[in-house]
C-alpha positions in Angstrom: -160.7 -148.8 -52.7 -160.7 -152.6 -52.0 -161.4 -153.8 -48.3 -160.7 -157.4 -47.6 -163.7 -158.6 -45.5 -165.4 -161.6 -44.0 -168.9 -161.4 -45.5 -171.9 -163.4 -44.4 -175.4 -163.2 -45.9 -178.5 -164.6 -44.0 -179.5 -168.1 -45.5 -182.8 -168.0 -43.6 -184.2 -165.6 -46.2 -183.9 -164.9 -49.9 -185.3 -161.4 -49.5 -182.3 -160.0 -47.3 -179.6 -158.5 -49.6 -177.7 -157.1 -46.5 -174.0 -157.9 -46.3 -172.6 -158.4 -42.9 -168.8 -157.6 -42.6 -166.4 -158.0 -39.9 -163.0 -156.5 -41.4 -159.6 -158.2 -40.6 -157.9 -156.1 -38.0 -161.0 -155.8 -35.9 -162.0 -158.3 -33.1 -164.6 -160.8 -33.8 -167.9 -159.5 -32.3 -170.1 -162.4 -32.9 -169.8 -163.7 -29.2 -171.3 -160.3 -28.1 -174.1 -160.5 -30.7 -173.3 -157.9 -33.4 -171.4 -157.2 -36.7 -169.1 -154.3 -37.3 -170.3 -153.3 -40.6 -173.7 -153.8 -42.5 -174.0 -152.8 -46.1 -177.4 -152.3 -47.7 -177.6 -152.1 -51.5 -179.6 -149.7 -53.4 -182.4 -149.4 -54.2 -183.8 -150.2 -51.0 -186.6 -149.4 -48.5 -185.6 -148.2 -44.9 -187.9 -149.2 -42.1 -187.2 -147.2 -38.7 -188.5 -149.0 -35.7 -189.1 -146.9 -32.6 -187.6 -148.2 -29.3 -189.4 -151.2 -28.2 -189.5 -152.0 -24.5 -190.4 -155.0 -22.3 -194.0 -154.1 -22.0 -196.8 -156.4 -23.2 -199.7 -155.5 -25.4 -201.7 -154.5 -22.2 -198.8 -152.2 -21.2 -197.7 -154.4 -18.4 -194.1 -154.2 -17.6 -192.4 -157.2 -15.7 -189.9 -156.3 -13.0 -187.2 -159.0 -14.4 -184.5 -157.8 -16.9 -184.7 -161.3 -18.8 -188.4 -161.1 -19.2 -188.4 -157.6 -20.5 -185.5 -158.4 -22.8 -187.6 -161.3 -24.5 -190.7 -159.1 -24.6 -188.6 -156.4 -26.2 -187.4 -158.6 -29.0 -191.1 -160.1 -29.4 -192.3 -156.5 -29.8 -189.6 -155.8 -32.4 -190.6 -158.8 -34.4 -194.3 -157.6 -34.1 -193.3 -154.0 -35.2 -191.2 -155.2 -38.2 -193.9 -157.6 -39.3 -196.3 -154.7 -39.5 -194.0 -153.1 -42.1 -193.5 -156.4 -43.9 -190.1 -157.0 -42.4 -188.3 -159.5 -40.4 -185.4 -159.6 -38.1 -183.3 -160.8 -41.1 -183.8 -157.3 -42.6 -182.4 -155.5 -39.6 -179.2 -153.6 -40.4 -178.8 -151.6 -37.2 -180.0 -151.9 -33.5 -179.5 -149.3 -30.8 -179.9 -150.8 -27.4 -180.6 -148.9 -24.3 -180.0 -150.7 -20.9 -180.6 -149.3 -17.4 -177.9 -150.4 -14.8 -176.0 -152.1 -17.4 -173.8 -155.2 -16.2 -171.8 -157.9 -17.8 -174.5 -160.3 -16.8 -177.1 -158.2 -18.7 -174.7 -158.1 -21.8 -174.4 -161.8 -21.5 -178.2 -162.2 -21.6 -178.6 -159.7 -24.6 -175.8 -161.4 -26.5 -177.4 -165.0 -26.0 -180.9 -163.6 -27.2 -179.2 -161.9 -30.4 -177.3 -165.2 -31.0 -180.8 -167.0 -30.8 -182.4 -164.6 -33.3 -179.5 -164.5 -35.6 -178.0 -168.1 -35.4 -175.8 -167.8 -38.3 -173.6 -165.2 -36.9 -174.7 -162.4 -39.1 -176.2 -160.2 -36.5 -177.0 -156.6 -37.1 -174.6 -153.6 -36.4 -175.4 -152.8 -32.7 -174.6 -150.0 -30.2 -175.5 -150.7 -26.7 -175.8 -147.7 -24.4 -176.0 -147.9 -20.7 -178.4 -145.3 -19.3 -179.6 -144.3 -15.8 -183.3 -144.4 -16.7 -185.7 -144.9 -19.5 -189.2 -143.4 -20.2 -191.2 -145.5 -18.0 -190.7 -146.3 -14.2 -189.2 -149.9 -14.1 -188.2 -150.0 -17.8 -184.9 -151.7 -17.9 -184.2 -152.0 -21.7 -185.4 -150.5 -25.0 -184.4 -151.8 -28.5 -184.7 -149.5 -31.7 -183.9 -151.0 -35.0 -183.2 -150.1 -38.6 -184.2 -152.4 -41.3 -183.5 -152.4 -44.9 -185.8 -154.2 -47.5 -185.7 -154.6 -51.1 -187.5 -151.7 -52.9 
């Protein structure tokens, strides 16, 4: 079965073979910082990154959502690099946000657009939650990345 799609590849990295698809008939999600469908070709290596919060290397957690968001993405980049991957290899994000608001969505979307400026952002599910693992933790970002085998 053929599916007409709008496909984008990351120009920033020659190693990424992910296809980012926003099928006609679905709204354009790029303003909210995600892609509807991401296809990873075979053979590939899958990298699973545990939820990264806003704590720094010393375990300190700022009280501000924006600061935690920035640190969580910094932590994600560090974790990906540990596996030899980058944000351009990320196929899927799962994001947990405490006391989610439209303002927090706007901050998150802006951060995603800065990391993936070409519009080919990962597929993403944002889940509002009442609490995370640590007191004061406001965001957690989990990622699945796909690299060439």
